[in-house]
N, C-alpha and C positions, 0 to 999 in steps of 0.2 A: 271699554271692554265688554265682551260678550261672552256669558257664563251660561253653562248648561246644567241645570239642577237636576239630580236622580232620588228618587225617594218616594218613601209612603205619602199620601196625599188622601185629603177628604173626598168623601163621596156621596151620594145618597144615601146607601147604604149604611156607611161609615162614615159619618159625618165629624167625629173626635178624633180620627186615624191620621196622624201625620199633620194636625193643625198646626204643630209649632213650626214644622218645615214651610207650610204655607206662608205663616206671619213672616218667617226669616226672609222668603222670598219677596214679599211684598215691601219689607224694611229695605232690602238690597235695591229694589227697583225705583224706592222713593229716593236713594240717593242719584239717581240718573244711570244705575249701570243696567244694562240691556241683559235680561234674564228669560231664558226659555226653560219649560219645566217638561220632564219626563216622568210622569205619574207613575207609580207602582200600584196598584189596585189588587184587591183579592183578598182572599183569606188568610190562613198561615201556612200552606202549602207552598212550594218553591217553584211550581210550573209559571206562576206569574213573572219569574225572572228570567225565563227562556223567552218568554213574549216580550219582556223589556228590553232583552239584549238584541233582538232582533229590530226593535222599534230603535234603539239607541244609534245601531250602524246605520240604519236608514238617516238617521237626523244629523249625524256627522258627516254623513257624504253629501247632504243637501246644504248645510250651513256651515261657515266656518266659525269657531268657537276659541276664545283665548284661555278658557280654562271650564274644566269639569269639576261639580261640585257633587259629590255621592255620600249621601247620608244611610249611615248602616253599611256593615260587612259587606252584603250580597252586591247592592248597589256600587258598593267599591270595586267589586271583582269584574261587574260589568264594565266599569269605567275605565279600568286598566287593561282591559283587552284590546286598547290601543294605547301608540305611546308618541304620537305625534303631538296631542294635547295636555298639557299638565293635568294632575288629578289632585285635589284635595279631599279627603275622607273625614266624615264626622262621625265619632264612633258616640253612640248615646247611653249606654251604661250595661244593661245586663247580657248582652253579648259578649262584652269584655270580661267581666267579672262574675255571672252566674250561669252561663248555659254549658258547661261543660270544656273540657280540654280541646276536643276538637276544634270548636268554634273560636275559643280563646285562641288557640294556633293560627287560625285563619285571620282573624283580627291581626294578630301581632304580623303575619305576612304580609296582609295588605296594606300596613303601615309602613313597613319598610320598603314596599314597592311605589307608595304613593309621593307625590312630590311635597304635600304637606298633609299632615293631620292634625284635626281638632279633636279633643275630648269634651265633654260637659262638665266635667269635675276631675279634681287634683286626683282622686282614688282611682278614677279611669286611666288617667295620664301615666300613674303609677303603675297599673298593672300592664300597661302597654312596654312602658320602660325604654322609651324609644326618643333621641334628642328632638326629633322633627316634629312632636307634639305640642300643641299648642291648646293652653285651657281656655274655652271660651262656651259659656253656658247659653243656652237658648235663651232668647229675651222676651220679655213681657209687653203687652200692647196694656200700657198705661192709661191709654184714654177708653178702653174697653173695660178693663180691671179697675174699678175705683170704688171708693164707699158709697152706700145707699143705704137709707133706713130699713133698718130690717123688717118691719112692719110692710113697707111699701113691696120689697122684695116677694114677701110670702104672700100678700095679696095678687101679684102679679102669677104665682106659681100655683096659686088655690091652697095653699098649706094654712092649717090653724095658726091662729096667734099666742094659744095657750100651751103649745109644746115648746120644749127646749132640745136641740138637734145636735148629735154628733156628726158630721159631714165625712164620709167616705166616699172616695171615687177609684178606688183599687182595681175593681174586676171590669173588664172591657167586653162589650158588644154580648152580655150574658155568659162570658167564658169566666169561669173562677178560675184564680190565680193564686194558688197556695203560697207561693212566696209571698203574697200582700200580706199575710197572715190577718185575714178577716176574723179569723177564730178567736185571736186574742181582742179585737174591738169587740167582738160579741160578747166575750166574758166580762170584758170592764163594762159593757152596757149591763150586765145585769147587777154587776158590783153597785153602779153608780144607780140603778133604780131604786135601791133603798134610801137614797138620799133624794133624789130627784124623780118621784114617781111618773113626771111626764114627759120623761128623758125618751127620744127615739132616735135611730141610726137612720139618717138621712143618706140612703145608698144611690149615688148618682153614677151612671153609665152610659157612655155613648151621646153625650148631649153635644148639639152643635154648641160652637166655642162661645159664640155669641149669649147664648143663654147661661154660660155657666156662672158668669157675676151673679144672678138672680139667686142659684143655689149657696153661692159662698156669702153673699150677703145675707140669705136668710137663716143661715147656720149660727150656732153658738159657738163651735170649735171644730176646728178641722183636727182629725186624726191620722197619724200616719204609723203603721206598724211593721213595715216590710223588711224582708231579709235583705233585698238589695235594689238600690237605686242606684242611677245617675246622678242625675239633677235634677230631682221631682217639679216638674212645673206646678202643680197645683199648689205646693208649698208658696211659691214666688206669686201665684196669683192671689193665694188667701193675704199675703202679704199687703200686696197693692189694695185690696179691698179691707185692711184693717181688721181681718178676722183673725182671732186668736189660734196658736196651732200648739199640738201635743204631737211629738214626734222623737220616734227613736234616733238615734245619732247613725245615720245612713245616707250615704252619698256626700252632698255639699249643706246639708241641711243645717247642721251645728254653725258653719258659718254664715248661712243665709240669715237664719232666725238671732244670730248672737247679739244680745244687747237691747231685745225688743221687747217691750211691755208684754205680757201675759202671753207670752211664748214659751213654752217649755221642752227641754229633751227628757226622754225617760227611757227608762228599762224597758227590754221586750218582755215583760211578764203584765199579765192583765192585773194584777194589783198597783203597780207603779202607772200604769197608763190612767187606770181608775182614780189614782190619787193627785196626779197632775191635772186631768181634766175636772176634777172636783175643785182645785184651787181656781180654775176659772169660771166655772159653774156657780160657784158661791159668791162671784160678785156680780151683783145685778148689771146686765146689760155690759158685761167687760167688752171691750175691745181692745187691739192691739194699737201701737204706732210705726206698723210695718211698712207702711208706703213710703216713709221718711228715711227707711232704711235700706230700699232696694231700688234707688235711681239707677245707679251703676246698670241695672239689668233691664233697661228701657231698650225697646227695639232699635232706637235709632244708634244708640250707644253699643250696643252689642255689633249693628249692621258695619260700624265704621273700625271694628276690631277684626271682622271678618274680611273686609276688604285688604285690610294691611295684609293677612295671609295670603290673599289672591296675589296681591301685587308683588309681594316676595317671591312667590314659585315662578310666575311668570317672567319677571327679572333674572331667575336663576336658570331658567330654562334658555331663555335669550342669551344670556351668557356662555351657558356650556355649548351652545349651539356656534357661537363667535370663535371659541377657541380652537386651535389646529386640531387637527386629528391625531 
């Protein structure tokens, strides 16, 4: 099977953007699948999609594909400008549940028009409310994200060993994102400083994915207070590194951290965030057992589930073409 993937992709300017798509592509290739990529680079504007649409039609004229996999709604629109090749669209979260009625309507429309749809969490699937939606979260590189001694990680990053760190990764490329609720984390930090004077916020933005395990292992606890998430990758990455997690109940976090030592759900208030973080920070060198809980999220296992969706869509289109008009 030959597949064309369309979506955001890492670049030198934005090394963290779309890295989960890149990793998924590599995991699909590792199964023997032939995968070409149409990367969508650029900022937050829509002009990049016009350029991508031109590239898309040039690519499908010059090569024969069995399936097109589009990540996010606008890539799905591009993919569906043709009907010869089946289309799978993956919805990653905020475009479906947080970006306004117009975009939500477009997400639902492209889901109806696609041959198959994937959502990264049940919450996103429920919002789409369509029978052809399959819930498959993005996978984690379990070889890259693994526990390492905190002192070693801090030494490689040049961080002092006598600090305590709350890890926050909500903003992107210097762009403040209010829905990530960094204000609550700052307020919780002020409360916690009374008990832990050496506490600091480790605010990590736009780092290459290969460096993220260092920041995760250097921290004492990951904190997430977002108003909206699909299936936040950093939660699973922290779990793979056995880093404790304190998070509001958003996206699929409750399911991911369920039953994990030193991982807590909290209310979306500074007081409760501080209270749950205090439970972790009060235990010297506390770690979680998260890695043993997320084996199902390994890249190779997720790739197998995605290929099942591909094969179902291709088989359905071939069967439809075989039917009499």
